[in-house]
C-alpha positions as MATLAB code, in Angstrom:
seq = 'MAEDCVFCDIVAGKIPTEYLYEDDTVLAFADLRPIAPHHVLIIPKAHRDTLVHAATEKDGELLLGRLLKVAAQLGGARLETDGGYRIVVNNGPAAGQTVYHLHVHLLSGRHFGWPPG';
ca = [
      35.048  -49.252  106.026;
      32.284  -47.713  104.017;
      31.285  -48.793  100.528;
      32.279  -46.454   97.711;
      34.572  -44.369   99.918;
      37.766  -43.339   98.138;
      39.563  -42.703  101.437;
      38.597  -46.146  102.770;
      40.017  -47.580   99.529;
      43.269  -45.673  100.151;
      43.439  -47.004  103.728;
      42.813  -50.553  102.424;
      45.619  -50.202   99.857;
      43.240  -50.498   96.889;
      44.407  -47.134   95.536;
      48.209  -46.774   95.474;
      49.102  -43.664   97.450;
      52.360  -42.364   98.864;
      51.823  -41.821  102.574;
      53.407  -38.768  104.175;
      52.497  -40.033  107.644;
      50.941  -43.168  109.087;
      50.207  -44.539  112.535;
      47.573  -46.918  113.940;
      44.825  -44.287  113.771;
      45.713  -41.677  111.154;
      46.992  -41.496  107.587;
      48.275  -38.443  105.654;
      48.917  -38.065  101.935;
      49.115  -35.368   99.257;
      45.778  -34.278   97.801;
      45.357  -35.490   94.214;
      43.674  -32.178   93.286;
      45.613  -29.602   95.315;
      44.340  -26.056   95.802;
      47.688  -24.864   97.177;
      51.334  -25.678   96.399;
      51.366  -27.919   99.486;
      48.024  -29.635  100.128;
      47.965  -32.612  102.481;
      44.936  -34.612  103.610;
      44.942  -36.139  107.086;
      42.291  -38.797  107.644;
      41.269  -41.283  110.321;
      41.814  -44.855  109.177;
      38.409  -45.833  110.564;
      35.547  -44.372  108.547;
      33.775  -41.379  110.079;
      31.479  -39.459  107.712;
      31.806  -36.012  109.259;
      33.347  -34.039  112.085;
      30.040  -34.258  113.961;
      29.985  -38.051  113.527;
      33.527  -38.353  114.875;
      32.830  -36.011  117.798;
      29.890  -38.121  118.984;
      31.860  -41.384  118.979;
      33.228  -42.808  122.228;
      36.812  -42.199  121.049;
      35.946  -38.929  119.304;
      37.974  -36.619  121.508;
      41.095  -38.755  121.118;
      40.619  -39.106  117.368;
      40.044  -35.399  116.748;
      43.017  -34.523  118.937;
      45.171  -36.994  117.018;
      44.146  -35.517  113.653;
      45.070  -32.006  114.812;
      48.327  -33.148  116.402;
      49.416  -34.792  113.140;
      48.371  -31.652  111.238;
      50.524  -29.560  113.586;
      53.479  -31.934  113.191;
      53.263  -31.903  109.398;
      52.564  -28.175  109.383;
      55.675  -27.403  111.417;
      57.921  -27.813  108.384;
      55.565  -25.654  106.321;
      55.733  -22.911  108.945;
      59.502  -22.786  108.503;
      59.564  -22.843  104.692;
      56.263  -21.177  103.768;
      55.740  -18.785  106.679;
      52.513  -20.451  107.780;
      49.773  -22.892  106.942;
      45.998  -23.239  107.080;
      43.980  -26.131  108.496;
      40.470  -26.678  107.108;
      37.710  -29.177  107.878;
      34.648  -28.974  105.628;
      31.597  -30.383  107.401;
      28.503  -30.962  105.268;
      27.489  -29.974  101.744;
      27.052  -26.238  102.418;
      30.640  -26.136  103.705;
      31.981  -27.817  100.577;
      32.479  -31.357  101.873;
      32.556  -33.648   98.836;
      34.119  -36.802  100.299;
      32.146  -38.114  103.254;
      35.076  -39.491  105.198;
      36.325  -36.976  107.753;
      39.517  -35.292  106.571;
      41.665  -32.347  107.565;
      43.191  -30.202  104.810;
      46.678  -28.832  105.538;
      47.368  -26.023  103.053;
      50.504  -23.934  102.553;
      52.808  -22.462   99.950;
      50.787  -19.349   99.124;
      49.143  -16.442  100.918;
      45.646  -17.097  102.254;
      43.378  -14.121  102.730;
      40.655  -13.636  105.314;
      37.795  -14.161  105.086;
      38.231  -17.214  102.877;
      36.408  -17.154   99.539;
];
């Protein structure tokens, strides 16, 4: 766990959060500041700052695959009710990453244009 990491605090149970999914590696919960009607965050339980950090780890391929598999599982219901969903990973400050604990955004419930704004 990293000091001053809100997601590590959620994993540790220091911040009460209703989990939408949990296994040994991954945790999913509703975003506290959603940008879509359905906005879920999927995080690794072990701290990884960025996508690049996770990808260079020994278990990186398994971890990244697990994050996307959980996103697809949770997104399946959104596909049925909302007609689709978007998966986003912000990597670094220029991409809009504000919490430096790798996380996947699962967004649905509204139309998303392309290119994103």
